[in-house]
N, C-alpha and C positions, 0 to 999 in steps of 0.2 A: 372621205381622204383622198383617195384616190384622184379625184376630179380634181381638189384642192390642190394635191402636189405638183399635177398638169398643168394646173393655173399657174401658179407659185413660179414652176419652171421657165410657163411662156412669158409671165412679166418681166421674171431675172433675164430672160432673151432679149428683151423687148427693150429694157435699161441697157443690157451692153451695147444690143443695135443703137440707140440711143446717144451714148457715150462716143460711138465708134463716129458717130455720124455729126458729133456737131458744130466742126466747120460747115458743114453742108445745113444743119439748122439754123449756122449764125450768118450765110450768106442768103437761105432763104428768108428770114426775120428781116435783113436788109434792105430784100429786093421787096418785102412786104410791104413795108414804111415806106419807103421812095414811092410805092402805087401807090397807098392811101394817100402820102403828101400831096401827089399830083392830082388825083382825083377832088380831093379837098381843094389843090390852089385852078382847076379847071372851074368847079363850084364857083369858087370867090369871083374869078373873073367872067363866068355865064351867070347869073342868078334869074331866075325862072322871068321872064320879061315882061310879065301881063302880071304880076301879084299884086293884088292891090291891098291886104292888109297891111302893107309892109310901112303903108303911107302915113294910116292912122297910128302906128307906133311911132312913125317919125312925130306926128302933131303932139303926142303926147309927154317927149322929149323937148321939142319944142315948147310945148307947154309950160314947163318949166320957168321963161324967161320971156315970152313972147306971148300975145294976144292971140286969142284965135281966129280973130281979125286981121289980125296981120299974117296967120301960118297957111290962114284957108286959101288966099288966090296962090301963095308957092307950092300949094300941094296939089292943088287944081291942076294947073299947069305943069305940072313935074311929069305926069304919065299919060298918055295916051286914052290907056283905061280910065283914070282920074278922070279926065277933061269929059268923056263920054259918061261917067255912071251921073244916073238918077239920083241916088241915093247921097252922092256926096255932093249936090246943088246950093248949098250957101253955110254958112259960117253958123249957123243955127244950129243944121241937121250934123254937121261935123263934131260939133261939142255935145250931141247926142249920141252919135256913135261913139265916143270916146267908153263910156262905162263897159262899152262889151268890152273892149281889148285892157282896160286898165286893170283887171280881174289877173293879169301877169305881172305883178309889180318884179319878181324878181330879175325876170326879161330886161323888162324898162330897165332896171337900174343898171343890168349887164352894157346897155347900150349905149345910158351914160359913162357908165364907168370905162369904157374904151376908146374915151377922146382924148387919150393919151396919145393915140396911134395920128393922130390930126386930119383921118380921114372922116368925110362926110358923115351923115346919119347915117345912108343909106348904104355908104362903103362901111361902116362898122357892121351894122345888121346881117351883109354878107359875109362878114369876116366872122361872126358869132356862131352864125349856120355854118360855115366851112371848119371851123374848130371842134364844132361838136361833131361833125362828122369824121373830122380825123380823131377826136376821142372815142367817138364810139368803135371805130378799126382797133385801136389802142385795147381796149376792154374785151372787145371780140378775140383777137387774140389771144388776150391773156384768158381768158377763158376754155377757149378750145387749144389754145398751143400747137392750131396747125394752119402753119403760113395760106398754104396755097387753098382752103376750103376759105377761111376769113378772106380773102381776096373776092372769089364767087361773091359770097354773101353780100359783102359790101359796095360791089359790083352791080345788084339788084337795081332797076330802075327806080321800085320801090324804096331803099334804102338812099341812093343815091340824091334823089330830090331834095332827102332834108337838107340836104347842104349847098341845097341853091335855092330855098323858100325864103322869105321874107317874115318869117312866123316863127313861136316858140319851140316850135315841131321837134328842131334837131336837137336844142340845148335838153328840152324835157326827156326826150329817150335817151339822151347821156346819162343824165342823174340817174335815172329811172332802171338803165339796163346797168349801170355800175351798181345799184343799192342790192339788183336782185343778183348780179354774180357774189357781193359780199357774203348775200343772206345762202345763196349754195353752197359757199368755202365757211360756212358759219360763223360769219362773223356778223352777228347778228345787230349789237348796237350800230356800228356802220352803216350796214344795209337797212337798218328803219330810219335809222337819221335821213340818210340820202332820199329815202322815200319822202318820207317831211317837209328836206329840202325842197323836193321835185313839185309839190303842192304850191309850194309860191310862184312855181313856174308856169304851173296849168292847176288853175284848183281842181277840173276832174282828174287828174290822179289820185283824188282822197279812193277813187273807187278801186284802184290796185292797193293805195296800203289797206284798205277794209279787207279785200280777199285773200292779200298777204297774211294778216294779222290772221282770219280766220283758219287757214291753211296752216300756220306756225300752233295756234293751239290746237289745231285739230292733232296734228303732229307731235303736241306735248311738247314742243320747243320753247315753250312759252307760255305763263302764267295767264289765269284770268284776270288778274289785277294787273298785270302788266299791257294786257293788246286792252283791256279795257281805260287803264289810262292814255295810252298812245292815239288810242279812237278818238278820245274824247277832246286830246291833241290836234286831230287831225281836224276835225268836224269843227273847231274854235277857231281854227289860221282860216277855213272856208269863209267863216262865217264872219273874220275880222277883215280879209281881204275884200269880199261882198260889202261891206259897210261902208267901207273908207271909199270903193272905186265907185259906190251909188249902181250896183250891178243891178240888173232887172230880174225880174225873178223868171221863174223859166218857163211858163206857158207865153210872158212876152217874147223868150229870148228864142222859144219853140216856133212860135208863130211866124217873129220877123225873118227867121234864119230859112222856113219851110214854106210859109204860104205866104209871103211878101208883105210889103209896108215900106213909107217913107222914110220913116224913121221908130226907132223904137219908142221913143216916147209916146211916142202918137196912137200906138196901138192898145185897146181894147180886146182883152185875149178873150177869144171863143172859141177855144179847142173844147172837141169833142170825141169820141170815141172813132167814131166814123173818120175823121180827118186826121186822126192817129195813125191809124193803119193804114190808109189810104197811101200818106207821106213815108212809112215803115218801108211799104212794101215794096213805094217807087222805088226807095234806094237801095233796096236790099238784092234787086236787079241788076243793077251796076255794080253793088259793094260785093256781095256774092261770088263773081268770077277773078277779083284781085284775091280774096281771101282763101280759094278752092285749094291755092297750093301749097300756102303754109300751114293750113290746113291737115292734109297728108304727108306734110313733112312732119307733123307732129303726132300725127297717128302713126304712121313708120318708128318712128321715134320712139312712140311707147310702148307698142311694140317689142321695138326689142333692145326694151329694159337701159334705155339710156341712162348714165347717171346726170342726176337733176331734173329727171322729167317730170319728176313732183310737183316740180314751178311750174311745167302745163297748166296746172287744174287752177292758181289763181288768175294765173296769165290769160287765161282764155274767159274765164267766170269775169275777169273785168274788162275782155272785149265785149263779152253780150251786154254786160250790164251796162258799157258806154253809149252801143247801139240803142240800148230800150232807151234810154233818157234822149239821146240825139243821134237819130236815124239818119247821118247824114252818108253822102253815098262817098265821100272823099275817103280814101285809104290812111290818109297822112295821119290821122289818128291813134291808129294800129302800129303804125312802121317799127313802136317801140315792141311792142307783141310780135310781129312778124320776124326781128330779127332774132329775140328769147328763144323762139320756136328752130329757127336756122342752127343756132350755136346751139341748143340739146340735140335737134338731129347731126348735127355736124360729130359732136360727141359720142355720138352713140354710134360711128359707121364702123372702128375696127370689130364689135362686139358681134355682130351677126357670125362675120366669117369667122371667127373662134368657138363659136356655140357648134358650126357645122363643121370643123375641123374636131373637135374634142374627141365625140363618140368614135370616129373611127379612130383615132389613136389610144382612146381606149382599147377597141376592140385589139386592135395588133398587140396592145400590153397583154 
């Protein structure tokens, strides 16, 4: 009871301080919004120069009204990386590459929907990534309530690069982050709906959805029937997307991505355990140093009993599952998890100090 009284008093004092500092909070919030707007603008103006994926997404958008024979020479000579690519060497191979990217239907629709801006397709791709980064900044501030810490989190290179890349990773991270924030705030319906939407941006987000459903079921915040229905909807969404995009099988995708090939359509998969372990071990050498600092923040946040620390369980379960299925050395697939981990760490920052002060206050009393 005495400890509760101390905590209540500290909480009251903190609330009173917050009220007194409200002009300061308004100022710091405005500065933060200006900061993330500036970073987003810089990302829009300075996209990653040798990004290859963005040109296949352009082909998908152009494919609504142009043939692949017309599109190919435009894309081939639009970028040095495309000109030097041995994969993008013919209209036929371009057409065979498209199913690998068509499984991001909502991202492609977003590129089409921004035609009202009158920007060229590559400009629209840059705009979506930059706006996604700005949106992530808003969610992070809403979640933490700490502009300074949020700015440092958004300024990390792992996060900023999402605003510069011509891939769906930024938009996917924004929707996933917003969904997890809603779940942390106990807005389960909104959160789950957002996570379901994220599958239509990146189909591999089904791993996060399944992990979150398992976590909510374990916490008894969702019934077995509800979680089963949502899991079925998620799996059905992936099957539907794969069917209409003409997606390749997992062995073909794995072999093409990590073992080479001129076209996924020409690959006869011969994936064995030894080859898989070799790819995973090689990628782990690159990805572990990128993940290590975020894993450390997650462990500290867990030890500090951060509010919402339970979300670290489904988040990192999804990360491990993703690497197991697709052991890429690129951290862009995990940035959403880095942000969630950073947010939970930031939310934990006031608590250790209070925990250390409390025994001394009790002793004096």
